[in-house]
N, C-alpha and C positions, 0 to 999 in steps of 0.2 A: 504494499498499501504505499503511494506515495506521500511526499508532507500536505499538495492541497486535499486529498481524498482524507488524512486523517483529521486535518483541520475541518470538513467540513462534518467529518461525523462527530469532532467535538460540538461544534454547533449545534447539530442535530441533537443532540442529547439534551446538552443546555438547555433548545429551544421546547423541546421534551419536558424537560424537568421544568421549567417555569408554567408551562403550562397546566399541570399535575396541580404546582404550588395556587396557578391563580384558582385554578377551581376547588382547591379547597378552600382557599380563603372567602370565597364567594359562600361557599354554603355554613363555614363553621366563621361568624361572624359576631353584629352586635345586631337583636330585636331589637325594633322600637315599640313600644305599646302605649296607647292611645285609650285611658281612662278618665272615670270622675270619681270623688270622694277616697281623700286621704286613706282613713280608717277603715274602709273598708275594701273597695276594689282593688286600689292604689296598693293596699298592705298586701290584699292576699295575690296579687299578681308578683310584685317582687320576693314574698314567700315562695310560687311557684316557680320563678327563673331561679331561685338560688336553689332547688331542689333539682332543677336541670344541669344546671355550671356546676353544680358538684360532682353530676357523672360526666359532664360535658366541657372539658375546661377552657374550650377557646369559642365558647359563646358564651355573652354579657346579654343585657339588658338593661335597655332603654326605659323604662317606666315613667309616663310622660302622663301630668296630673295635670287636667285642666277642669273648670265644670264643666258639666252635661250639655247645658245649652253652646259650649265654646267647642267641645267636640262633635256635636252634631252641625254645627254652621264651616267649622271648618273641613269635613268629610263631605259634606256635601258642597262645600265651593268646589275642591277640591275635582271631585268627581264630575263637577256637571262643566267644568273648565278644561278637564283632561290632563291638568297637572301632575302628575303620578306619581311625580318626584318627590311633590308636597306629602305623599299620607306615608302612615306607618305601616308595620310591615302586620301589627297586628291592632284590631281597634275595637273597645265593645259597644256595645248595641244594643236599646231599649230592647225589650221583643216586641213590644205593639210596634217598634217603627222596621222590623226587621223583613219585611216583604215590601214597605215600601223604597228600601235602597234594594232589592236583590231584582225586583221589576223594574226599577226605573234605570238602574242601573247594569244593565248584563254585562254578565261576564269579569265585572270590577272584584269581585269574591270568589275564593278559590271556593269549588266542593271538597270537602271531605270523604265523601263516602268510601272510598277506595280505601281509605287508611283507620277511620274510627269506626267500630262499633254502635252504630246508635240503638241497639236493642238492647242497649245497657241503659239509657236513661229512659227519665218519666217520656211519656209517648206525644203528652203535647207541648215537651219543648221541641221535637224533632218535629213533628207539623208546622211550627211557626217557621222555621228554617227550612221548610223544602219548596223547592221551584222548579216544576216541571221534570219530576221525579227524580232531581239530584238533591244531595242533602249540603247544607253550608253552615259552616259556625260550629262551634264548640259548645254547648248546654251548659251553664252556670247555676247560677241561683236562681232558687225559685221564691214565688212570693206564695206559695201555698196559706192558704188562709184557713180562719181558725174563729171561734168563739169563745172570747177570750171573758170570763165571768166573776163578778166578783164572790166568792164561798160566803161572808158573811152576811153580806144583801142577803144573797138566796136562801141563805140558811131561818135570817129571820122571818123571812116573805114565805117559809113553809115548805120549802123546795130544797130537795138533797143533791149532790154531784149527778145521779142517776136520771132525774127530771130535764135534763139540760141535755142529754144523748137523744143522738138523730132526731131532734124537732123539727117539725114543721116553721113556715112564717107564722102561722095563724096561730100557733102554741106558744112563738115567741110573744108572739103580741099578749093573749091571756093571760101568759107570766109574768110580762112586761107590767101590766096593771094591779096587778096583786101588788108585785114587788114594791110602787110607788104606795097603791092603798097603806100597805100597813111600813112600809120604810121612809116614806115622802122621799126615796132619789128616783132618778127616770131610768129606766132599760139602759138608756143607750145617746152617743149623740152620734150628728151624722149632718154633713153641710151638702144641703142639697146643691147648689154651685157647684159640686165635687162629681164627677161621670163614676166614680172607685165604686160604688155600693151598685148600683146597674150595674158594671161589666162583672163584678163577683156574681150575683145572681144570674148574670144571664149566662157567663161560663158554664154554672154548676149544671143546666141544663142543657151543655152544648150545646147552647148557639151562643152567636155573635150579630153585628149587624150588618155581615155579608154573608152572601150566598160561596159552594164553593169556585162559581167562578167571575167574581167580582164582583155582582150584583148586589145590589140595596135591599136587604132581610129586614123589614120594618114592619109594613103595616099587617104581613100574617106569620107574623113573631110572636110564636104564642109565647114563649120562654120573658122576649121585652117586655112585652106587654103587663105578665105576673109583674114582670122585677118593675115594674113601675109601679103598677096599683100598689104593691105590695109597699113602695117607701111613703104612695101617698095617706093607706092605711098607717102606717108608722105614724108617722104626723100627725094625723087626724085625731087617732088615737093619743096623742098627747104628750108620749111616750120619746120623744125628742129633746136632750139638755143640745140646745142650736149653739152650733159651732158655725163659727167664716174664718176661714182660715186656717193653715196647719196648727198654730198654736193654740187657738181657739179648741181646737177638735183633741190636741194630745192632751193640754190641762184639764178637759174633760175628765179624763178617765184618771190621770194621773193625780188628779186632787179629790177625788172619792167621789164624787161628784153621781159618775153615772152607773150602774150594774153589771153592762156591760160594753163590750166594742167589739164589733167586728172588721178584721184587716185581715192585712199578709203576715205573717211567722217573722219578717222581721221589726215587726213595731215588740218583738220579746224582751230586747235589751231597755226600750225605752218603760217596758212596765216593771219589769227587774229594780230596775235604777232607784225605786220606792222603796227603801229599806224597810220603813215603817209597816209594808204591805204583805211582807213575807209572810206566809202561809194563808192570805188571804184570798190569793185567786185560784182558779181552775180552767180548763180549757176543755173545748167539744169541739163535737164539729159542726159547722154553719147548719142553719136550718136549710131547707130543701122547699122549693118553690110548691105548693098545690095545686092539685090536677095539672101537669106541666110534664109529657111523655119526657123521660130520657130525666127528670128533676132528679141529681144526685145531692149530696151533703159533700162535698169535692169542688173548691174552684181554686182560682189565680187573682192574684193581684200585685203585677209589679213584674219584674225579674229582667236581667240580661244577662248576654251571650256572646261568646269571643269569635270575630270573623279574623281571615286573613286576606287581603288585595294580593290580588292577582298579579300585579305589578310590582311586589316585592320581590328584592334579589334573592331571598332567605327566607322565600316560599316555604322550600320543602323543610328547611329546619325546624319554620317556623310551628307548621302543623307537626312536624315529628313531636314538637314540646308540648302542645297542646294534648297530643296525643298520652304521651305516656305521664303528664301528670292530670289533668283533670277526667279523661278518661279512663282511667288507669288507676290511680293513688288512693287508696283507701284509707290511709293511714291521712295524708290531706289532707282528707273534707277529717277525719274527726277534726286536727287541727284549728284550720279554719270557724269549724264547728263554734269548738271552746275558745278561743281568740277572740273573735269574729263574730259569734253568732250568727254563719253563713251556713242555710242549709241547701247543702245543693243538691242539684240533678240527678247525678250519678247515682244508679237505683242499691249498686253494691255497697254504698257508704253506710246504709242502712244498719249493716252486721255492725260495724265498728262498735267500738268500749263507750266511745261518748255520745254514740244513738240512745246507747241502752242503759244509759244513768237515769239514776232517780232526781227531779230535781228538788230542793227543800221548799226553795221557794211560793212553787206549787202544789205543796202539799206532799210532796217525796209522788207525783205522776209523773212518768216517763213521758214529758212534754214531747223532748225529740222524738223521740218514735212515733208518736202520735202523728206528729206535722208529716213525716218520713213514708207514712204507711197513707196519710190522704195525697201525697206527692202523685202516688198513681195511679190515683184516682180519678184524677183530673181530666173530664172531658174536653178534644184537643177540638178546638175551632178554629176558622179561619179567619185572620183577625185580619188581614186586608191591605190598603195602604191610606186609609181615610179614617183611622178608628179616633184620633185626637178630634177632623171636623165631626165625625156624628156625637163625640162626647157633648161638644160644642150644642148641638143641633137637642140635644137631651135637656140639658142642665137650664137651655133656654125654655123650654116646654114643660119641664116637670112642676116648676110651681104651680102651673094651670091648673093639674090634676090635682094638686093639693088643695086649689081654692073652688076645684066641683067640675072643674070642666071633663067630660066621659073620653073614656082612656080612647077611644078610635078617636075622637077628634084627635086628642094630646098625638096621635099616632101617623097622622094624618100631617099633620104642623109636621115634626119631624124627619116623614118622608118627606114634605116639600123643602122645608128651609136644607138637609140634606143635597138633595137634586140638585138645588143653587149653588150648595158650597162645594161640590164636587164636582160639577160640569167644566 
């Protein structure tokens, strides 16, 4: 071999090595994540990143904390403009908004069903991130709902914990009347300007504002009709300690003014922060809608999931990270439950020690186990892309139902307003 041949061989080997190094560097690098809430989502993602880095030292994480609205605006702006270089590798998206992004920006997010075993998660979470037979996103925290009630107030009114199990909303109203009569406390708190309770009731019967094809499901929606009528009945029975805004709402139950609150599991930490109320609270399944086909005692309010951007230079690694930690690590879910109160949607997590623990605050009930059991019972629904617009239409018209307008006319008004808003 002559001198020139040797030099060319050396150059070829060097170039080959450079290519291998470049490929490796592109795969093992920094994963940037956008999310909100430093004490919850951010802290949990940093914990997950540390677990992955311990096994993959070449991988680092840059978890960027924005306000929720800022995440949504930055994501929307970048996707709409096509400036993919401004996007992170992983982003947190609220479950109600998932279909809006998936349908509005086809191809922007990486499908994960070739890697992730989605049968391991609560079905309702998988449904909301599925489009055209492909599944996007990594299911994260759940907003599985429960009926939190004051044991002491119910006992004073003559009711036991057994009396609160698997009741209907009509029975809830009957109990509420007796609770106020015998204790002087309102049964619950409710902000009629917030669409949360309508969502809870409607999803508990497996319905939403939209049909599978995205068309409106309003006037013939039996679950929505009963959800609205039930809220009006609760209000007209005088059972509500009124709340305007989040602070009023929270104060109603933390101050001891009401006998119960029905909301997502994420409120548990707020309730337990009232140390002087330890032993005075219990948890039961939410009431079911009377006379509605498919009515259950399980529902959801809130929750978010992680999505990988297709434009990411470390897309494969980002998916591998989410799969290894969020889809497989049961111990991780015990830690974030204990430290952050996060109920994940990985069903296997229910078998962990933290979920089996009795909670002294709740009179030694296995509260986390209850919520994790209800999690798997939540009916999957079609959230669509205009949930927020429909919430506005509902809350705008709900007060007229309380004031005596027939429910069918209220549904017609919601239908008309919704058609105008989403045209």
